[in-house]
PDB file with one MODEL, atoms N, CA, C and O in Angstrom:
MODEL        1
ATOM      1  N   UNK A   1      53.083 -79.538-160.572  1.00  0.00           N
ATOM      2  CA  UNK A   1      53.188 -79.149-159.599  1.00  0.00           C
ATOM      3  C   UNK A   1      53.036 -79.081-158.123  1.00  0.00           C
ATOM      4  O   UNK A   1      51.942 -78.939-157.578  1.00  0.00           O
ATOM      5  N   UNK A   2      54.399 -79.207-157.362  1.00  0.00           N
ATOM      6  CA  UNK A   2      54.397 -79.011-156.022  1.00  0.00           C
ATOM      7  C   UNK A   2      54.206 -78.107-155.086  1.00  0.00           C
ATOM      8  O   UNK A   2      54.822 -77.043-155.141  1.00  0.00           O
ATOM      9  N   UNK A   3      53.355 -78.367-154.111  1.00  0.00           N
ATOM     10  CA  UNK A   3      53.370 -77.047-153.283  1.00  0.00           C
ATOM     11  C   UNK A   3      54.118 -76.239-153.480  1.00  0.00           C
ATOM     12  O   UNK A   3      54.829 -76.674-154.386  1.00  0.00           O
ATOM     13  N   UNK A   4      54.547 -74.976-153.115  1.00  0.00           N
ATOM     14  CA  UNK A   4      54.999 -74.094-152.269  1.00  0.00           C
ATOM     15  C   UNK A   4      56.158 -73.586-153.506  1.00  0.00           C
ATOM     16  O   UNK A   4      57.285 -73.295-153.106  1.00  0.00           O
ATOM     17  N   UNK A   5      56.011 -73.538-154.234  1.00  0.00           N
ATOM     18  CA  UNK A   5      56.912 -73.167-155.553  1.00  0.00           C
ATOM     19  C   UNK A   5      57.374 -72.493-155.675  1.00  0.00           C
ATOM     20  O   UNK A   5      58.590 -72.561-155.856  1.00  0.00           O
ATOM     21  N   UNK A   6      56.525 -71.092-155.652  1.00  0.00           N
ATOM     22  CA  UNK A   6      56.350 -70.117-155.409  1.00  0.00           C
ATOM     23  C   UNK A   6      56.940 -69.595-154.821  1.00  0.00           C
ATOM     24  O   UNK A   6      57.322 -70.598-154.218  1.00  0.00           O
ATOM     25  N   UNK A   7      58.053 -67.950-153.820  1.00  0.00           N
ATOM     26  CA  UNK A   7      58.254 -67.984-152.552  1.00  0.00           C
ATOM     27  C   UNK A   7      56.906 -66.262-153.226  1.00  0.00           C
ATOM     28  O   UNK A   7      56.036 -66.090-154.080  1.00  0.00           O
ATOM     29  N   UNK A   8      57.334 -65.756-152.544  1.00  0.00           N
ATOM     30  CA  UNK A   8      56.041 -64.256-151.948  1.00  0.00           C
ATOM     31  C   UNK A   8      56.948 -63.467-152.630  1.00  0.00           C
ATOM     32  O   UNK A   8      56.312 -62.454-152.920  1.00  0.00           O
ATOM     33  N   UNK A   9      57.890 -63.378-152.980  1.00  0.00           N
ATOM     34  CA  UNK A   9      58.247 -62.139-153.724  1.00  0.00           C
ATOM     35  C   UNK A   9      58.255 -62.674-155.353  1.00  0.00           C
ATOM     36  O   UNK A   9      57.797 -61.775-156.059  1.00  0.00           O
ATOM     37  N   UNK A  10      58.592 -63.722-156.046  1.00  0.00           N
ATOM     38  CA  UNK A  10      57.541 -65.051-157.164  1.00  0.00           C
ATOM     39  C   UNK A  10      56.486 -64.669-157.261  1.00  0.00           C
ATOM     40  O   UNK A  10      56.267 -64.002-158.272  1.00  0.00           O
ATOM     41  N   UNK A  11      55.479 -64.863-156.416  1.00  0.00           N
ATOM     42  CA  UNK A  11      53.546 -64.188-156.197  1.00  0.00           C
ATOM     43  C   UNK A  11      53.597 -62.798-156.954  1.00  0.00           C
ATOM     44  O   UNK A  11      53.140 -62.769-158.097  1.00  0.00           O
ATOM     45  N   UNK A  12      54.095 -61.699-156.425  1.00  0.00           N
ATOM     46  CA  UNK A  12      54.039 -60.658-156.327  1.00  0.00           C
ATOM     47  C   UNK A  12      54.184 -59.806-157.525  1.00  0.00           C
ATOM     48  O   UNK A  12      53.497 -58.909-158.015  1.00  0.00           O
ATOM     49  N   UNK A  13      55.804 -60.632-157.981  1.00  0.00           N
ATOM     50  CA  UNK A  13      55.925 -60.638-159.506  1.00  0.00           C
ATOM     51  C   UNK A  13      55.160 -61.030-160.281  1.00  0.00           C
ATOM     52  O   UNK A  13      54.580 -60.145-160.912  1.00  0.00           O
ATOM     53  N   UNK A  14      54.800 -62.445-160.599  1.00  0.00           N
ATOM     54  CA  UNK A  14      53.620 -62.467-160.855  1.00  0.00           C
ATOM     55  C   UNK A  14      52.451 -61.755-161.498  1.00  0.00           C
ATOM     56  O   UNK A  14      51.953 -61.821-162.621  1.00  0.00           O
ATOM     57  N   UNK A  15      52.090 -60.823-160.059  1.00  0.00           N
ATOM     58  CA  UNK A  15      50.448 -60.672-160.152  1.00  0.00           C
ATOM     59  C   UNK A  15      50.941 -59.442-160.801  1.00  0.00           C
ATOM     60  O   UNK A  15      50.272 -59.014-161.741  1.00  0.00           O
ATOM     61  N   UNK A  16      52.177 -58.706-160.391  1.00  0.00           N
ATOM     62  CA  UNK A  16      52.442 -56.933-161.065  1.00  0.00           C
ATOM     63  C   UNK A  16      52.050 -57.329-162.178  1.00  0.00           C
ATOM     64  O   UNK A  16      50.979 -56.811-162.493  1.00  0.00           O
ATOM     65  N   UNK A  17      52.695 -58.432-163.335  1.00  0.00           N
ATOM     66  CA  UNK A  17      53.286 -58.863-164.533  1.00  0.00           C
ATOM     67  C   UNK A  17      52.051 -58.869-165.403  1.00  0.00           C
ATOM     68  O   UNK A  17      52.061 -58.460-166.564  1.00  0.00           O
ATOM     69  N   UNK A  18      50.691 -59.486-164.617  1.00  0.00           N
ATOM     70  CA  UNK A  18      49.622 -59.835-165.179  1.00  0.00           C
ATOM     71  C   UNK A  18      49.006 -57.691-165.077  1.00  0.00           C
ATOM     72  O   UNK A  18      48.557 -56.867-165.874  1.00  0.00           O
ATOM     73  N   UNK A  19      49.324 -57.716-163.851  1.00  0.00           N
ATOM     74  CA  UNK A  19      47.984 -55.862-163.497  1.00  0.00           C
ATOM     75  C   UNK A  19      48.203 -55.520-164.337  1.00  0.00           C
ATOM     76  O   UNK A  19      47.334 -55.528-165.209  1.00  0.00           O
ATOM     77  N   UNK A  20      49.551 -54.982-164.624  1.00  0.00           N
ATOM     78  CA  UNK A  20      50.531 -54.323-166.006  1.00  0.00           C
ATOM     79  C   UNK A  20      50.608 -54.322-167.279  1.00  0.00           C
ATOM     80  O   UNK A  20      51.300 -53.727-168.105  1.00  0.00           O
ATOM     81  N   UNK A  21      49.437 -55.408-167.323  1.00  0.00           N
ATOM     82  CA  UNK A  21      49.720 -55.927-168.490  1.00  0.00           C
ATOM     83  C   UNK A  21      50.786 -56.543-169.729  1.00  0.00           C
ATOM     84  O   UNK A  21      50.660 -56.698-170.944  1.00  0.00           O
ATOM     85  N   UNK A  22      51.845 -56.789-168.785  1.00  0.00           N
ATOM     86  CA  UNK A  22      53.233 -57.260-169.343  1.00  0.00           C
ATOM     87  C   UNK A  22      52.696 -58.667-169.906  1.00  0.00           C
ATOM     88  O   UNK A  22      53.265 -59.298-170.798  1.00  0.00           O
ATOM     89  N   UNK A  23      51.854 -58.951-169.441  1.00  0.00           N
ATOM     90  CA  UNK A  23      51.740 -60.535-169.975  1.00  0.00           C
ATOM     91  C   UNK A  23      50.022 -61.041-169.238  1.00  0.00           C
ATOM     92  O   UNK A  23      49.369 -60.477-168.360  1.00  0.00           O
ATOM     93  N   UNK A  24      49.772 -62.071-169.888  1.00  0.00           N
ATOM     94  CA  UNK A  24      48.357 -62.362-170.028  1.00  0.00           C
ATOM     95  C   UNK A  24      48.211 -63.586-169.532  1.00  0.00           C
ATOM     96  O   UNK A  24      49.059 -64.447-169.298  1.00  0.00           O
ATOM     97  N   UNK A  25      47.327 -63.586-169.425  1.00  0.00           N
ATOM     98  CA  UNK A  25      46.833 -64.904-167.857  1.00  0.00           C
ATOM     99  C   UNK A  25      47.216 -65.733-168.774  1.00  0.00           C
ATOM    100  O   UNK A  25      48.412 -65.681-168.487  1.00  0.00           O
ATOM    101  N   UNK A  26      47.174 -66.488-169.683  1.00  0.00           N
ATOM    102  CA  UNK A  26      47.371 -67.780-170.455  1.00  0.00           C
ATOM    103  C   UNK A  26      48.746 -67.728-170.386  1.00  0.00           C
ATOM    104  O   UNK A  26      49.411 -68.646-169.904  1.00  0.00           O
ATOM    105  N   UNK A  27      49.184 -66.783-170.807  1.00  0.00           N
ATOM    106  CA  UNK A  27      50.762 -66.448-170.724  1.00  0.00           C
ATOM    107  C   UNK A  27      51.278 -66.720-170.218  1.00  0.00           C
ATOM    108  O   UNK A  27      52.217 -67.427-170.583  1.00  0.00           O
ATOM    109  N   UNK A  28      50.979 -66.207-168.371  1.00  0.00           N
ATOM    110  CA  UNK A  28      51.359 -66.306-167.106  1.00  0.00           C
ATOM    111  C   UNK A  28      51.187 -67.872-166.673  1.00  0.00           C
ATOM    112  O   UNK A  28      51.672 -68.236-165.601  1.00  0.00           O
ATOM    113  N   UNK A  29      50.665 -68.570-167.306  1.00  0.00           N
ATOM    114  CA  UNK A  29      50.299 -70.027-166.989  1.00  0.00           C
ATOM    115  C   UNK A  29      51.310 -70.816-167.659  1.00  0.00           C
ATOM    116  O   UNK A  29      51.838 -71.853-167.257  1.00  0.00           O
ATOM    117  N   UNK A  30      51.507 -70.186-168.732  1.00  0.00           N
ATOM    118  CA  UNK A  30      52.291 -71.473-169.244  1.00  0.00           C
ATOM    119  C   UNK A  30      54.045 -70.493-168.436  1.00  0.00           C
ATOM    120  O   UNK A  30      54.652 -70.978-167.481  1.00  0.00           O
ATOM    121  N   UNK A  31      54.298 -69.712-168.842  1.00  0.00           N
ATOM    122  CA  UNK A  31      55.352 -69.170-168.248  1.00  0.00           C
ATOM    123  C   UNK A  31      55.874 -70.001-166.786  1.00  0.00           C
ATOM    124  O   UNK A  31      56.604 -70.958-166.526  1.00  0.00           O
ATOM    125  N   UNK A  32      55.221 -69.240-166.196  1.00  0.00           N
ATOM    126  CA  UNK A  32      54.981 -69.979-164.211  1.00  0.00           C
ATOM    127  C   UNK A  32      54.716 -70.858-163.602  1.00  0.00           C
ATOM    128  O   UNK A  32      55.018 -71.078-162.429  1.00  0.00           O
ATOM    129  N   UNK A  33      53.677 -71.935-164.827  1.00  0.00           N
ATOM    130  CA  UNK A  33      52.758 -73.113-164.322  1.00  0.00           C
ATOM    131  C   UNK A  33      52.401 -72.793-163.282  1.00  0.00           C
ATOM    132  O   UNK A  33      52.878 -73.363-162.301  1.00  0.00           O
ATOM    133  N   UNK A  34      50.982 -71.292-163.056  1.00  0.00           N
ATOM    134  CA  UNK A  34      50.163 -70.460-162.035  1.00  0.00           C
ATOM    135  C   UNK A  34      49.216 -70.689-162.907  1.00  0.00           C
ATOM    136  O   UNK A  34      49.286 -70.077-163.973  1.00  0.00           O
ATOM    137  N   UNK A  35      47.761 -71.902-162.611  1.00  0.00           N
ATOM    138  CA  UNK A  35      46.788 -71.901-163.419  1.00  0.00           C
ATOM    139  C   UNK A  35      45.970 -70.394-162.181  1.00  0.00           C
ATOM    140  O   UNK A  35      46.411 -69.848-161.169  1.00  0.00           O
ATOM    141  N   UNK A  36      44.597 -70.216-163.010  1.00  0.00           N
ATOM    142  CA  UNK A  36      43.820 -68.750-162.903  1.00  0.00           C
ATOM    143  C   UNK A  36      43.440 -69.046-161.525  1.00  0.00           C
ATOM    144  O   UNK A  36      43.651 -68.214-160.643  1.00  0.00           O
ATOM    145  N   UNK A  37      42.878 -70.203-161.272  1.00  0.00           N
ATOM    146  CA  UNK A  37      42.435 -70.281-159.794  1.00  0.00           C
ATOM    147  C   UNK A  37      43.421 -69.293-158.810  1.00  0.00           C
ATOM    148  O   UNK A  37      43.115 -68.189-158.362  1.00  0.00           O
ATOM    149  N   UNK A  38      44.364 -69.841-158.667  1.00  0.00           N
ATOM    150  CA  UNK A  38      46.142 -69.955-158.340  1.00  0.00           C
ATOM    151  C   UNK A  38      45.828 -68.614-158.205  1.00  0.00           C
ATOM    152  O   UNK A  38      45.396 -68.264-157.107  1.00  0.00           O
ATOM    153  N   UNK A  39      45.988 -67.519-159.361  1.00  0.00           N
ATOM    154  CA  UNK A  39      46.780 -66.667-159.394  1.00  0.00           C
ATOM    155  C   UNK A  39      45.625 -65.852-158.705  1.00  0.00           C
ATOM    156  O   UNK A  39      45.937 -64.844-158.071  1.00  0.00           O
ATOM    157  N   UNK A  40      44.228 -66.258-158.799  1.00  0.00           N
ATOM    158  CA  UNK A  40      43.162 -65.366-158.167  1.00  0.00           C
ATOM    159  C   UNK A  40      43.229 -64.962-156.310  1.00  0.00           C
ATOM    160  O   UNK A  40      43.018 -63.920-155.689  1.00  0.00           O
ATOM    161  N   UNK A  41      43.680 -66.543-155.832  1.00  0.00           N
ATOM    162  CA  UNK A  41      43.820 -66.827-154.883  1.00  0.00           C
ATOM    163  C   UNK A  41      44.569 -65.757-154.041  1.00  0.00           C
ATOM    164  O   UNK A  41      44.195 -65.153-153.036  1.00  0.00           O
ATOM    165  N   UNK A  42      45.896 -65.687-154.835  1.00  0.00           N
ATOM    166  CA  UNK A  42      47.147 -64.765-154.603  1.00  0.00           C
ATOM    167  C   UNK A  42      46.407 -63.473-154.720  1.00  0.00           C
ATOM    168  O   UNK A  42      46.677 -62.617-153.878  1.00  0.00           O
ATOM    169  N   UNK A  43      45.532 -63.203-155.617  1.00  0.00           N
ATOM    170  CA  UNK A  43      45.494 -61.795-155.436  1.00  0.00           C
ATOM    171  C   UNK A  43      44.123 -61.322-155.179  1.00  0.00           C
ATOM    172  O   UNK A  43      43.747 -60.259-155.673  1.00  0.00           O
ATOM    173  N   UNK A  44      42.889 -62.471-153.993  1.00  0.00           N
ATOM    174  CA  UNK A  44      42.571 -62.101-152.533  1.00  0.00           C
ATOM    175  C   UNK A  44      43.384 -61.569-151.661  1.00  0.00           C
ATOM    176  O   UNK A  44      43.296 -60.490-151.076  1.00  0.00           O
ATOM    177  N   UNK A  45      44.454 -62.665-151.586  1.00  0.00           N
ATOM    178  CA  UNK A  45      45.779 -62.632-150.332  1.00  0.00           C
ATOM    179  C   UNK A  45      46.208 -61.518-150.397  1.00  0.00           C
ATOM    180  O   UNK A  45      45.961 -60.759-149.459  1.00  0.00           O
ATOM    181  N   UNK A  46      46.858 -61.130-151.335  1.00  0.00           N
ATOM    182  CA  UNK A  46      47.443 -59.647-151.111  1.00  0.00           C
ATOM    183  C   UNK A  46      46.400 -58.460-151.384  1.00  0.00           C
ATOM    184  O   UNK A  46      46.425 -57.441-150.693  1.00  0.00           O
ATOM    185  N   UNK A  47      45.571 -58.626-152.327  1.00  0.00           N
ATOM    186  CA  UNK A  47      44.467 -56.848-151.387  1.00  0.00           C
ATOM    187  C   UNK A  47      44.388 -57.240-149.639  1.00  0.00           C
ATOM    188  O   UNK A  47      45.217 -56.751-148.872  1.00  0.00           O
ATOM    189  N   UNK A  48      43.589 -57.920-149.280  1.00  0.00           N
ATOM    190  CA  UNK A  48      43.765 -57.838-148.551  1.00  0.00           C
ATOM    191  C   UNK A  48      44.982 -58.060-147.241  1.00  0.00           C
ATOM    192  O   UNK A  48      44.920 -57.291-146.282  1.00  0.00           O
ATOM    193  N   UNK A  49      45.802 -58.881-147.270  1.00  0.00           N
ATOM    194  CA  UNK A  49      46.523 -58.638-145.920  1.00  0.00           C
ATOM    195  C   UNK A  49      48.391 -58.292-146.866  1.00  0.00           C
ATOM    196  O   UNK A  49      49.467 -58.776-146.518  1.00  0.00           O
ATOM    197  N   UNK A  50      48.199 -57.583-147.743  1.00  0.00           N
ATOM    198  CA  UNK A  50      49.172 -56.943-148.254  1.00  0.00           C
ATOM    199  C   UNK A  50      49.892 -58.290-148.538  1.00  0.00           C
ATOM    200  O   UNK A  50      49.405 -59.420-148.535  1.00  0.00           O
ATOM    201  N   UNK A  51      51.493 -57.798-148.847  1.00  0.00           N
ATOM    202  CA  UNK A  51      53.092 -59.211-148.969  1.00  0.00           C
ATOM    203  C   UNK A  51      53.285 -60.313-148.348  1.00  0.00           C
ATOM    204  O   UNK A  51      53.802 -61.354-148.754  1.00  0.00           O
ATOM    205  N   UNK A  52      52.655 -59.930-146.892  1.00  0.00           N
ATOM    206  CA  UNK A  52      52.143 -60.786-145.826  1.00  0.00           C
ATOM    207  C   UNK A  52      51.305 -62.077-146.582  1.00  0.00           C
ATOM    208  O   UNK A  52      51.568 -63.257-146.350  1.00  0.00           O
ATOM    209  N   UNK A  53      50.729 -61.827-147.097  1.00  0.00           N
ATOM    210  CA  UNK A  53      49.445 -62.785-147.280  1.00  0.00           C
ATOM    211  C   UNK A  53      49.805 -63.375-148.563  1.00  0.00           C
ATOM    212  O   UNK A  53      48.995 -64.160-149.055  1.00  0.00           O
ATOM    213  N   UNK A  54      51.106 -63.074-149.309  1.00  0.00           N
ATOM    214  CA  UNK A  54      51.929 -63.666-150.247  1.00  0.00           C
ATOM    215  C   UNK A  54      52.871 -65.012-149.654  1.00  0.00           C
ATOM    216  O   UNK A  54      53.085 -66.065-150.253  1.00  0.00           O
ATOM    217  N   UNK A  55      53.326 -64.634-148.356  1.00  0.00           N
ATOM    218  CA  UNK A  55      54.354 -65.556-147.979  1.00  0.00           C
ATOM    219  C   UNK A  55      53.631 -67.210-147.404  1.00  0.00           C
ATOM    220  O   UNK A  55      52.420 -67.407-147.305  1.00  0.00           O
ATOM    221  N   UNK A  56      54.348 -67.893-147.193  1.00  0.00           N
ATOM    222  CA  UNK A  56      53.645 -69.103-146.904  1.00  0.00           C
ATOM    223  C   UNK A  56      52.424 -69.026-145.660  1.00  0.00           C
ATOM    224  O   UNK A  56      52.308 -68.429-144.590  1.00  0.00           O
ATOM    225  N   UNK A  57      51.491 -70.117-146.568  1.00  0.00           N
ATOM    226  CA  UNK A  57      50.001 -70.361-146.219  1.00  0.00           C
ATOM    227  C   UNK A  57      49.959 -70.952-145.636  1.00  0.00           C
ATOM    228  O   UNK A  57      50.840 -71.812-145.656  1.00  0.00           O
ATOM    229  N   UNK A  58      49.142 -71.004-144.837  1.00  0.00           N
ATOM    230  CA  UNK A  58      49.423 -72.908-144.053  1.00  0.00           C
ATOM    231  C   UNK A  58      47.315 -73.450-144.132  1.00  0.00           C
ATOM    232  O   UNK A  58      46.488 -72.778-143.515  1.00  0.00           O
ATOM    233  N   UNK A  59      47.056 -74.236-144.670  1.00  0.00           N
ATOM    234  CA  UNK A  59      45.491 -74.457-144.105  1.00  0.00           C
ATOM    235  C   UNK A  59      44.919 -74.949-143.142  1.00  0.00           C
ATOM    236  O   UNK A  59      43.787 -75.430-143.084  1.00  0.00           O
ATOM    237  N   UNK A  60      46.047 -74.789-141.997  1.00  0.00           N
ATOM    238  CA  UNK A  60      45.343 -75.608-141.414  1.00  0.00           C
ATOM    239  C   UNK A  60      45.548 -74.194-139.825  1.00  0.00           C
ATOM    240  O   UNK A  60      45.005 -74.401-138.740  1.00  0.00           O
TER     241      UNK A  60
ENDMDL
END
């Protein structure tokens, strides 16, 4: 999987589907190619920073 595969809106959609129990963890992994660790990082950033936390994230 390449880095930056999903933009902020796509990440938010995935998080909402999982949190609304429209799709399970394993189904999200298969459907979107997002592993559990990545999804948990997105959730954490969304919780602390809101939508902006899901946008481009630099390690520097």
